[in-house]
C-alpha positions in Angstrom: 1.9 2.9 8.1 0.5 2.0 4.7 3.7 0.3 3.5 6.3 -2.0 4.8 9.9 -2.2 3.6 10.9 -4.6 0.8 12.8 -7.7 1.5 13.7 -10.2 -1.2 12.1 -13.0 0.8 9.1 -11.0 1.7 5.9 -12.1 0.0 3.6 -9.2 0.1 3.9 -6.0 -1.9 4.8 -2.7 -0.4 1.4 -1.4 -1.3 -0.2 -3.2 1.5 -0.6 -1.8 5.0 2.0 -2.8 7.5 -0.9 -3.0 9.9 -2.2 -6.2 8.6 0.5 -8.0 6.7 -2.1 -10.6 6.1 -2.0 -12.8 9.1 -3.6 -15.1 11.5 -2.5 -18.3 13.2 -2.4 -21.1 10.7 -4.1 -23.4 13.1 -6.7 -20.8 14.0 -9.1 -18.8 12.0 -10.3 -20.2 8.7 -11.1 -18.0 5.7 -14.6 -17.7 4.2 -15.5 -20.5 1.8 -15.1 -19.5 -1.9 -18.4 -18.6 -3.5 -19.4 -17.5 -7.0 -20.7 -14.2 -5.6 -17.2 -13.3 -4.5 -15.8 -13.1 -8.0 -18.8 -12.0 -10.2 -17.4 -13.9 -13.2 -14.3 -11.6 -13.4 -11.1 -12.7 -15.1 -7.6 -11.4 -14.5 -7.4 -8.7 -17.1 -10.9 -7.2 -16.3 -10.8 -3.9 -14.4 -12.0 -4.7 -10.8 -12.4 -3.4 -7.3 -11.7 -6.0 -4.6 -12.8 -5.5 -1.0 -10.8 -7.3 1.6 -11.3 -7.5 5.4 -8.2 -7.3 7.5 -8.0 -8.5 11.0 -5.2 -7.9 13.5 -4.5 -8.4 17.1 -2.8 -5.8 19.2 -2.4 -5.8 23.0 -4.7 -8.9 23.1 -7.5 -6.9 21.3 -8.8 -7.9 17.9 -9.4 -5.2 15.3 -11.1 -5.2 11.9 -11.1 -2.9 8.9 -11.8 -2.9 5.2 -9.0 -2.6 2.7 -9.6 -2.0 -1.1 -7.6 -2.9 -4.1 -8.6 -1.3 -7.4 -7.0 -2.7 -10.5 -6.8 -1.7 -14.2 -4.3 -3.0 -16.8 -1.7 -0.3 -16.1 -2.9 1.2 -12.8 -3.6 0.0 -9.2 -5.0 1.9 -6.3 -5.3 0.9 -2.6 -7.4 2.4 0.1 -7.0 1.5 3.8 -10.0 2.5 5.9 -8.1 1.9 9.1 -5.4 4.5 8.4 -7.2 6.6 5.7 -4.1 6.2 3.5 -3.6 4.6 0.2 -1.3 4.3 -2.9 -1.6 4.7 -6.6 0.8 2.9 -8.9 0.9 3.5 -12.7 2.9 2.0 -15.5 3.6 3.9 -18.8 4.2 2.6 -22.3 7.9 2.4 -21.6 7.3 0.2 -18.5 8.3 3.0 -16.2 6.6 3.0 -12.8 5.2 5.9 -10.8 3.9 5.9 -7.3 1.7 8.3 -5.3 1.4 7.8 -1.6 -1.9 9.2 -0.4 -2.5 10.7 3.0 -6.2 11.3 2.7 -6.9 12.9 6.0 -4.3 15.6 5.4 -5.0 15.7 1.6 -1.3 15.2 0.8 0.1 13.2 -2.2 3.7 12.1 -2.0 5.0 11.4 -5.5 7.8 9.1 -6.6 9.1 8.9 -10.2 10.6 5.7 -11.7 14.0 7.2 -10.9 13.1 7.9 -7.3 11.9 4.3 -6.9 15.1 2.9 -8.3 17.4 5.1 -6.4 15.7 4.5 -3.1 15.3 0.7 -3.6 11.5 1.0 -3.7 11.0 -0.3 -7.2 8.7 -3.4 -7.2 8.0 -5.7 -10.2 4.8 -4.7 -11.9 3.6 -8.3 -11.7 3.8 -8.0 -7.9 2.1 -4.7 -7.7 -0.7 -6.0 -10.0 -1.2 -9.2 -8.0 -0.6 -7.8 -4.4 1.9 -10.6 -3.8 5.1 -12.0 -5.4 3.9 -15.2 -7.1 7.6 -16.1 -7.7 7.7 -17.4 -4.2 5.2 -20.1 -5.0 7.0 -23.5 -5.2 10.1 -22.0 -3.4 9.5 -20.6 0.1 5.8 -21.3 -0.2 4.9 -24.9 -1.2 1.6 -26.0 -2.7 -0.3 -27.7 0.1 -3.8 -28.1 -1.6 -5.7 -27.5 -4.7 -9.4 -27.5 -5.2 -12.2 -26.3 -7.5 -15.3 -24.5 -6.3 -18.0 -23.1 -8.5 -15.7 -23.7 -11.5 -12.9 -21.6 -9.9 -9.5 -23.1 -9.0 -8.1 -22.3 -5.6 -4.6 -23.1 -4.6 -3.3 -23.1 -1.0 0.4 -22.4 -0.3 2.2 -22.6 3.0 5.7 -21.9 4.3 7.8 -19.6 6.3 9.1 -16.1 5.2 11.4 -14.0 7.4 10.7 -16.4 10.3 6.9 -15.9 10.0 4.5 -18.8 9.2 2.5 -17.9 6.0 -0.5 -19.4 4.5 -2.1 -18.2 1.3 -5.1 -19.1 -0.7 -4.4 -18.1 -4.3 -6.9 -17.5 -7.2 -5.1 -18.3 -10.5 -8.0 -17.0 -12.6 -7.6 -13.5 -11.0 -4.0 -13.6 -10.1 -4.9 -12.4 -6.7 -5.0 -13.9 -3.2 -8.2 -15.0 -1.7 -6.7 -14.9 1.8 -3.3 -14.4 3.4 -2.4 -15.5 6.9 0.8 -14.6 8.8 1.6 -15.8 12.3 4.7 -15.2 14.4 5.8 -13.9 17.8 5.1 -10.3 16.8 2.4 -10.8 14.2 -1.1 -12.1 14.4 -3.0 -10.7 11.4 -5.0 -11.9 8.4 -6.6 -10.7 5.1 -9.7 -12.2 3.6 -11.4 -11.4 0.3 -15.0 -10.2 0.6 -15.7 -9.7 -3.1 -14.3 -8.5 -6.4 -16.6 -6.4 -8.6 -16.6 -4.4 -11.7 -15.7 -0.8 -10.9 -19.1 0.4 -12.2 -20.9 -1.6 -9.5 -18.4 -1.2 -6.6 -19.2 1.3 -3.8 -15.6 2.5 -3.6 -14.4 4.2 -6.7 -10.8 5.0 -7.9 -9.7 8.6 -7.1 -10.6 11.0 -9.9 -8.0 13.3 -11.4 -10.0 16.3 -10.2 -10.0 15.1 -6.6 -6.3 14.2 -6.8 -5.5 17.7 -8.1 -7.0 19.1 -4.9 -4.3 17.4 -2.9 -1.1 19.1 -2.0 1.6 17.3 -4.1 5.1 16.8 -2.7 7.9 15.3 -4.7 9.9 12.6 -2.9 13.2 14.3 -3.8 12.1 17.5 -2.1 11.6 16.0 1.3 15.1 16.9 2.4 14.4 20.6 1.8 11.1 20.5 3.7 12.1 19.1 7.1 10.6 22.1 8.9 7.2 21.8 7.2 4.6 20.5 9.7 2.8 18.5 7.0 6.0 16.8 5.9 6.9 16.0 9.5 3.5 14.4 10.0 3.6 12.3 6.8 7.1 11.2 7.6 6.0 10.1 11.0 3.0 8.2 9.5 5.0 6.6 6.8 8.3 5.9 8.5 10.1 7.7 5.7 13.3 9.6 6.3 14.2 12.9 4.8 17.2 13.1 2.5 19.2 15.7 0.8 17.9 16.5 -2.7 20.8 14.9 -4.5 20.6 11.6 -2.7 18.1 10.2 -5.1 19.8 10.8 -8.4 22.7 8.9 -9.8 
């Protein structure tokens, strides 16, 4: 799955893969030390492509994969190399949000309008989409545990418990992005670590072009209930954990 369901106490945005949920034992693996090369002098409003490494443990085996977060002032895109899935979120000049769920192997784009997101309880604050995490948890469920400056960059460490899971996060205020996220619990042993943030012009992974996206098969979220017999729909529902609904269920 590329997403996980929203919960008002959950820290991470739905745009992140359920597979990692950012998470290692708080007493175990340490994240890489902050370096100037990680950030390339970028500030929060600069367009950027950030590469993260996610690590997770399943059946006592450790797995690694790269996860990319591409950000512009009114657009974000994620790409998960472990699942070959991703998401695009966009905000228009009326602050309406639109989401496209990408199934790259099958070349399918599942589209949600602002109304779809509201009616299906999938609407996320833009600040959370833009920062990967909900920074409103800082000082509440997640308490400031340390603060330091390296190479002129401030790094804040927060720790706490969310949904019964121990969480540790290193936060970069200058970018409004996490440097690392760790979650550890009975059913979770995963973590996310920043490799680097670069200007899109120098990054190896590029945002999806309009031409490439137009080559995908586009499916409206509200049409899923009418397409239950479609093999492609059955597959993306299995991959995403979505459920089909009648067409009228998503309109008030």
